[in-house]
MARRO-962842 format. One record per residue: x, y, z of N, C-alpha, C, O in turn; residue in three letters; chain. Coordinates in Angstrom, 1 decimal, padded with zeros to 4 digits. Layout:
<nodes>
(node (X,Y,Z),(X,Y,Z),(X,Y,Z),(X,Y,Z),ALA,A),
...
</nodes>
This chain:
<nodes>
(node (021.8,-023.9,016.8),(021.0,-023.9,015.6),(021.8,-023.3,014.4),(022.3,-022.2,014.6),UNK,A),
(node (021.7,-024.0,013.3),(022.5,-023.6,012.2),(021.6,-022.6,011.4),(020.4,-022.8,011.2),UNK,A),
(node (022.3,-021.5,010.9),(021.6,-020.5,010.2),(021.5,-020.9,008.7),(022.5,-021.3,008.1),UNK,A),
(node (020.3,-020.9,008.2),(020.1,-021.3,006.8),(020.4,-020.2,005.8),(020.0,-019.1,006.0),UNK,A),
(node (021.1,-020.5,004.8),(021.5,-019.6,003.7),(020.3,-019.6,002.7),(020.1,-020.6,002.1),UNK,A),
(node (019.6,-018.5,002.5),(018.5,-018.5,001.6),(018.9,-018.5,000.1),(018.1,-018.7,-000.7),UNK,A),
(node (020.2,-018.2,-000.1),(020.6,-018.2,-001.5),(019.9,-017.1,-002.3),(019.8,-016.0,-001.9),UNK,A),
(node (019.4,-017.5,-003.5),(018.7,-016.5,-004.3),(017.2,-016.6,-004.2),(016.5,-015.9,-005.0),UNK,A),
(node (016.7,-017.3,-003.3),(015.3,-017.5,-003.1),(014.5,-016.2,-003.0),(013.5,-016.0,-003.7),UNK,A),
(node (014.9,-015.3,-002.1),(014.2,-014.0,-002.0),(014.1,-013.2,-003.3),(013.1,-012.7,-003.7),UNK,A),
(node (015.2,-013.2,-004.1),(015.2,-012.5,-005.4),(014.3,-013.2,-006.4),(013.5,-012.6,-007.1),UNK,A),
(node (014.3,-014.6,-006.4),(013.4,-015.3,-007.3),(011.9,-015.1,-006.9),(011.1,-014.9,-007.8),UNK,A),
(node (011.7,-015.1,-005.6),(010.3,-014.8,-005.2),(009.8,-013.4,-005.6),(008.7,-013.3,-006.0),UNK,A),
(node (010.7,-012.5,-005.4),(010.3,-011.1,-005.8),(010.0,-011.0,-007.3),(009.1,-010.4,-007.7),UNK,A),
(node (010.9,-011.6,-008.1),(010.7,-011.6,-009.5),(009.4,-012.3,-009.9),(008.7,-011.9,-010.8),UNK,A),
(node (009.1,-013.4,-009.2),(007.8,-014.1,-009.5),(006.6,-013.3,-009.2),(005.6,-013.3,-009.9),UNK,A),
(node (006.6,-012.6,-008.1),(005.5,-011.7,-007.7),(005.4,-010.6,-008.7),(004.3,-010.2,-009.1),UNK,A),
(node (006.5,-010.1,-009.2),(006.4,-009.0,-010.2),(005.8,-009.5,-011.5),(005.1,-008.8,-012.2),UNK,A),
(node (006.2,-010.7,-011.9),(005.7,-011.3,-013.2),(004.2,-011.5,-013.0),(003.4,-011.3,-014.0),UNK,A),
(node (003.8,-012.0,-011.9),(002.3,-012.2,-011.7),(001.6,-010.8,-011.7),(000.5,-010.8,-012.3),UNK,A),
(node (002.2,-009.8,-011.1),(001.5,-008.5,-011.2),(001.4,-008.0,-012.6),(000.4,-007.4,-013.0),UNK,A),
(node (002.5,-008.2,-013.4),(002.4,-007.8,-014.8),(001.3,-008.5,-015.6),(000.6,-007.9,-016.3),UNK,A),
(node (001.1,-009.8,-015.3),(000.1,-010.5,-016.0),(-001.3,-010.0,-015.6),(-002.3,-010.0,-016.4),UNK,A),
(node (-001.4,-009.7,-014.3),(-002.7,-009.1,-013.8),(-003.0,-007.7,-014.3),(-004.2,-007.4,-014.6),UNK,A),
(node (-002.0,-006.9,-014.6),(-002.2,-005.6,-015.2),(-002.7,-005.8,-016.6),(-003.5,-005.0,-017.1),UNK,A),
(node (-002.2,-006.8,-017.3),(-002.7,-007.1,-018.7),(-004.2,-007.5,-018.6),(-005.0,-007.0,-019.5),UNK,A),
(node (-004.6,-008.3,-017.7),(-006.0,-008.6,-017.5),(-006.8,-007.4,-017.2),(-007.9,-007.2,-017.8),UNK,A),
(node (-006.3,-006.5,-016.4),(-006.9,-005.3,-016.0),(-007.1,-004.4,-017.3),(-008.2,-003.8,-017.5),UNK,A),
(node (-006.1,-004.3,-018.1),(-006.2,-003.5,-019.3),(-007.2,-004.1,-020.3),(-007.9,-003.3,-020.9),UNK,A),
(node (-007.4,-005.4,-020.4),(-008.4,-006.0,-021.2),(-009.8,-005.6,-020.7),(-010.7,-005.4,-021.5),UNK,A),
(node (-010.0,-005.6,-019.4),(-011.2,-005.3,-018.8),(-011.6,-003.8,-019.1),(-012.7,-003.5,-019.5),UNK,A),
(node (-010.6,-002.9,-019.0),(-010.8,-001.5,-019.3),(-011.1,-001.3,-020.7),(-011.9,-000.5,-021.1),UNK,A),
(node (-010.4,-002.0,-021.6),(-010.7,-001.9,-023.0),(-012.1,-002.4,-023.3),(-012.8,-001.7,-024.1),UNK,A),
(node (-012.5,-003.4,-022.7),(-013.9,-003.9,-022.9),(-014.9,-002.9,-022.5),(-015.9,-002.7,-023.2),UNK,A),
(node (-014.6,-002.2,-021.4),(-015.6,-001.2,-020.9),(-015.6,000.0,-021.9),(-016.6,000.5,-022.2),UNK,A),
(node (-014.4,000.4,-022.3),(-014.3,001.6,-023.2),(-014.9,001.4,-024.6),(-015.4,002.3,-025.2),UNK,A),
(node (-014.8,000.1,-025.0),(-015.3,-000.2,-026.4),(-016.8,-000.7,-026.4),(-017.3,-000.8,-027.4),UNK,A),
(node (-017.4,-000.8,-025.2),(-018.8,-001.3,-025.1),(-019.7,-000.2,-025.5),(-019.4,001.0,-025.5),UNK,A),
(node (-020.9,-000.6,-025.9),(-022.0,000.3,-026.3),(-022.4,001.1,-025.0),(-022.5,000.5,-023.9),UNK,A),
(node (-022.6,002.4,-025.1),(-023.0,003.1,-023.9),(-024.4,002.7,-023.5),(-025.3,002.5,-024.3),UNK,A),
(node (-024.5,002.4,-022.2),(-025.8,002.0,-021.7),(-026.7,003.2,-021.3),(-026.2,004.3,-021.0),UNK,A),
(node (-028.0,003.1,-021.4),(-028.9,004.2,-021.1),(-029.0,004.4,-019.6),(-029.3,005.5,-019.1),UNK,A),
(node (-028.9,003.3,-018.8),(-029.1,003.4,-017.4),(-027.7,003.4,-016.6),(-026.9,002.6,-016.9),UNK,A),
(node (-027.6,004.4,-015.8),(-026.4,004.5,-014.9),(-026.7,003.9,-013.5),(-027.9,004.1,-013.1),UNK,A),
(node (-025.8,003.3,-012.9),(-026.1,002.8,-011.6),(-026.0,003.8,-010.5),(-026.7,003.8,-009.5),UNK,A),
(node (-025.1,004.8,-010.7),(-025.0,005.9,-009.8),(-025.4,007.2,-010.6),(-024.7,007.5,-011.6),UNK,A),
(node (-026.3,007.9,-010.0),(-026.8,009.2,-010.7),(-025.6,010.2,-010.7),(-024.9,010.4,-009.7),UNK,A),
(node (-025.4,010.8,-011.8),(-024.4,011.9,-011.9),(-023.0,011.3,-012.3),(-022.1,012.1,-012.6),UNK,A),
(node (-022.9,010.0,-012.5),(-021.6,009.5,-013.0),(-021.9,008.8,-014.3),(-022.2,007.6,-014.3),UNK,A),
(node (-021.8,009.5,-015.4),(-022.0,008.8,-016.7),(-021.0,007.8,-017.0),(-019.8,007.9,-016.7),UNK,A),
(node (-021.5,006.7,-017.6),(-020.6,005.6,-017.9),(-020.4,004.6,-016.8),(-019.7,003.5,-017.1),UNK,A),
(node (-020.9,004.8,-015.6),(-020.7,003.9,-014.6),(-021.9,002.9,-014.6),(-022.8,002.9,-013.8),UNK,A),
(node (-021.8,002.0,-015.5),(-022.7,000.9,-015.6),(-022.0,-000.4,-015.1),(-021.0,-000.3,-014.4),UNK,A),
(node (-022.5,-001.6,-015.4),(-021.9,-002.8,-014.9),(-020.5,-003.0,-015.4),(-019.7,-003.5,-014.7),UNK,A),
(node (-020.3,-002.6,-016.7),(-018.9,-002.7,-017.2),(-018.0,-001.8,-016.5),(-016.8,-002.1,-016.3),UNK,A),
(node (-018.5,-000.6,-016.2),(-017.7,000.4,-015.4),(-017.3,-000.1,-014.0),(-016.2,000.1,-013.6),UNK,A),
(node (-018.3,-000.8,-013.4),(-018.0,-001.3,-012.1),(-017.0,-002.4,-012.2),(-016.1,-002.5,-011.3),UNK,A),
(node (-017.0,-003.2,-013.2),(-016.0,-004.3,-013.4),(-014.7,-003.6,-013.6),(-013.7,-004.1,-013.1),UNK,A),
(node (-014.6,-002.6,-014.4),(-013.3,-001.9,-014.6),(-012.8,-001.3,-013.3),(-011.6,-001.4,-013.0),UNK,A),
(node (-013.6,-000.7,-012.5),(-013.2,-000.1,-011.2),(-012.8,-001.2,-010.2),(-011.8,-001.0,-009.5),UNK,A),
(node (-013.5,-002.3,-010.2),(-013.1,-003.4,-009.3),(-011.7,-004.0,-009.8),(-010.9,-004.4,-008.9),UNK,A),
(node (-011.5,-004.1,-011.1),(-010.2,-004.6,-011.6),(-009.1,-003.7,-011.2),(-008.0,-004.2,-010.8),UNK,A),
(node (-009.3,-002.4,-011.3),(-008.3,-001.4,-010.9),(-008.0,-001.5,-009.4),(-006.9,-001.5,-009.0),UNK,A),
(node (-009.1,-001.7,-008.6),(-008.9,-001.8,-007.2),(-008.1,-003.0,-006.8),(-007.2,-003.0,-006.0),UNK,A),
(node (-008.4,-004.2,-007.4),(-007.7,-005.4,-007.2),(-006.2,-005.3,-007.6),(-005.3,-005.8,-006.9),UNK,A),
(node (-006.0,-004.6,-008.7),(-004.6,-004.5,-009.2),(-003.8,-003.6,-008.2),(-002.6,-003.8,-008.0),UNK,A),
(node (-004.4,-002.5,-007.7),(-003.8,-001.7,-006.7),(-003.5,-002.4,-005.5),(-002.4,-002.3,-004.9),UNK,A),
(node (-004.4,-003.2,-005.0),(-004.1,-004.0,-003.8),(-003.0,-005.0,-004.0),(-002.1,-005.1,-003.2),UNK,A),
(node (-003.0,-005.7,-005.2),(-001.9,-006.6,-005.5),(-000.6,-005.9,-005.7),(000.5,-006.4,-005.2),UNK,A),
(node (-000.6,-004.7,-006.2),(000.7,-004.0,-006.4),(001.2,-003.6,-005.0),(002.4,-003.6,-004.7),UNK,A),
(node (000.3,-003.3,-004.1),(000.7,-003.0,-002.7),(001.3,-004.2,-002.0),(002.3,-004.1,-001.3),UNK,A),
(node (000.7,-005.4,-002.2),(001.2,-006.6,-001.6),(002.6,-006.9,-002.2),(003.5,-007.3,-001.4),UNK,A),
(node (002.7,-006.8,-003.5),(004.1,-007.0,-004.1),(005.1,-006.1,-003.5),(006.2,-006.5,-003.2),UNK,A),
(node (004.8,-004.8,-003.3),(005.7,-003.9,-002.8),(006.1,-004.2,-001.3),(007.2,-004.2,-001.0),UNK,A),
(node (005.0,-004.6,-000.5),(005.3,-004.9,000.9),(006.2,-006.2,000.9),(007.1,-006.2,001.7),UNK,A),
(node (005.8,-007.2,000.2),(006.6,-008.5,000.2),(008.0,-008.3,-000.3),(008.9,-008.9,000.2),UNK,A),
(node (008.2,-007.5,-001.3),(009.5,-007.2,-001.8),(010.4,-006.5,-000.7),(011.6,-006.9,-000.5),UNK,A),
(node (009.8,-005.6,000.0),(010.5,-005.0,001.1),(010.8,-005.9,002.2),(011.9,-005.9,002.8),UNK,A),
(node (009.9,-006.8,002.5),(010.1,-007.8,003.5),(011.3,-008.8,003.2),(012.1,-009.2,004.0),UNK,A),
(node (011.3,-009.1,001.9),(012.4,-010.1,001.4),(013.7,-009.4,001.4),(014.7,-010.1,001.5),UNK,A),
(node (013.8,-008.1,001.3),(015.1,-007.4,001.3),(015.6,-007.3,002.7),(016.8,-007.3,002.9),UNK,A),
(node (014.7,-007.4,003.7),(015.1,-007.3,005.1),(015.5,-008.7,005.6),(016.5,-008.8,006.3),UNK,A),
(node (014.8,-009.7,005.3),(015.0,-011.0,005.8),(014.3,-012.0,004.9),(013.7,-011.7,003.9),UNK,A),
(node (014.4,-013.3,005.3),(013.8,-014.3,004.5),(012.7,-015.1,005.3),(012.5,-016.3,005.1),UNK,A),
(node (011.9,-014.3,006.1),(010.8,-014.9,006.8),(009.7,-015.2,005.8),(009.6,-014.6,004.8),UNK,A),
(node (008.8,-016.1,006.2),(007.7,-016.5,005.4),(006.7,-015.3,005.4),(006.7,-014.5,006.3),UNK,A),
(node (005.9,-015.2,004.4),(004.9,-014.2,004.3),(003.9,-014.4,005.4),(003.5,-015.5,005.7),UNK,A),
(node (003.3,-013.3,005.9),(002.3,-013.4,007.0),(001.0,-014.0,006.4),(000.8,-013.8,005.2),UNK,A),
(node (000.2,-014.5,007.3),(-001.1,-015.1,006.8),(-002.0,-014.0,006.3),(-002.7,-014.2,005.4),UNK,A),
(node (-001.9,-012.8,006.9),(-002.7,-011.7,006.4),(-002.3,-011.3,005.0),(-003.2,-011.0,004.2),UNK,A),
(node (-001.0,-011.2,004.7),(-000.6,-010.9,003.4),(-001.0,-011.9,002.3),(-001.4,-011.5,001.2),UNK,A),
(node (-000.9,-013.2,002.7),(-001.3,-014.2,001.8),(-002.9,-014.2,001.6),(-003.3,-014.3,000.4),UNK,A),
(node (-003.6,-013.9,002.6),(-005.1,-013.8,002.5),(-005.5,-012.6,001.6),(-006.3,-012.8,000.8),UNK,A),
(node (-004.9,-011.5,001.8),(-005.2,-010.3,001.0),(-004.9,-010.5,-000.4),(-005.7,-010.2,-001.3),UNK,A),
(node (-003.7,-011.1,-000.7),(-003.3,-011.4,-002.1),(-004.3,-012.4,-002.7),(-004.6,-012.3,-003.9),UNK,A),
(node (-004.6,-013.4,-002.0),(-005.6,-014.4,-002.5),(-006.9,-013.8,-002.8),(-007.5,-014.1,-003.9),UNK,A),
(node (-007.4,-013.0,-001.9),(-008.7,-012.4,-002.2),(-008.7,-011.4,-003.4),(-009.6,-011.4,-004.1),UNK,A),
(node (-007.6,-010.7,-003.5),(-007.5,-009.8,-004.6),(-007.4,-010.5,-006.0),(-008.0,-010.1,-006.9),UNK,A),
(node (-006.6,-011.6,-006.0),(-006.6,-012.4,-007.2),(-007.9,-013.0,-007.6),(-008.3,-013.0,-008.7),UNK,A),
(node (-008.6,-013.6,-006.6),(-009.9,-014.1,-006.8),(-010.9,-013.0,-007.2),(-011.7,-013.3,-008.1),UNK,A),
(node (-010.8,-011.9,-006.6),(-011.7,-010.8,-007.1),(-011.4,-010.3,-008.5),(-012.3,-010.0,-009.2),UNK,A),
(node (-010.1,-010.3,-008.9),(-009.8,-009.9,-010.2),(-010.3,-011.0,-011.2),(-010.7,-010.6,-012.3),UNK,A),
(node (-010.2,-012.2,-010.8),(-010.7,-013.3,-011.7),(-012.2,-013.2,-011.9),(-012.7,-013.4,-013.0),UNK,A),
(node (-012.9,-013.0,-010.8),(-014.3,-012.9,-010.9),(-014.7,-011.7,-011.7),(-015.7,-011.7,-012.4),UNK,A),
(node (-014.0,-010.6,-011.5),(-014.3,-009.4,-012.3),(-014.0,-009.6,-013.8),(-014.8,-009.2,-014.6),UNK,A),
(node (-013.0,-010.4,-014.1),(-012.7,-010.7,-015.5),(-013.8,-011.5,-016.1),(-014.2,-011.3,-017.2),UNK,A),
(node (-014.3,-012.5,-015.4),(-015.4,-013.4,-015.8),(-016.7,-012.5,-016.0),(-017.4,-012.7,-017.0),UNK,A),
(node (-017.0,-011.6,-015.1),(-018.1,-010.8,-015.2),(-018.0,-009.8,-016.4),(-019.0,-009.6,-017.1),UNK,A),
(node (-016.8,-009.3,-016.6),(-016.6,-008.4,-017.8),(-016.8,-009.1,-019.1),(-017.4,-008.6,-020.0),UNK,A),
(node (-016.4,-010.4,-019.1),(-016.5,-011.2,-020.4),(-018.0,-011.5,-020.6),(-018.5,-011.3,-021.7),UNK,A),
(node (-018.7,-011.8,-019.5),(-020.1,-012.2,-019.6),(-020.9,-010.9,-020.0),(-021.9,-011.0,-020.8),UNK,A),
(node (-020.6,-009.8,-019.4),(-021.4,-008.6,-019.7),(-021.0,-008.0,-021.1),(-021.8,-007.3,-021.7),UNK,A),
(node (-019.8,-008.2,-021.5),(-019.4,-007.7,-022.8),(-019.8,-008.5,-024.0),(-019.8,-008.0,-025.1),UNK,A),
(node (-020.1,-009.7,-023.8),(-020.4,-010.6,-024.9),(-021.8,-010.8,-025.1),(-022.2,-011.5,-026.0),UNK,A),
</nodes>
């Protein structure tokens, strides 16, 4: 069996994942800005945590999704430096769910902020 030369594909893939992460961090920052600039609500969802209203939950969910995606990018970058195997199904599932969660959070933040 002939060994396939991956060329620059692992480096391009790592750069693409990093660019995606940067764009998601920008979305995350817009959600945080929306929360910080919103009118303070009178009702808190969790007693003892001021400012944790629906906008605050959107901001926390966006931060959690971004942290998950940063972890996925880090793991995949390390995998590509070791070899050129395909990403595991678990890694693809986690990244897909995190991107979908961040998208839903962005839509909710827009709906709640407007």
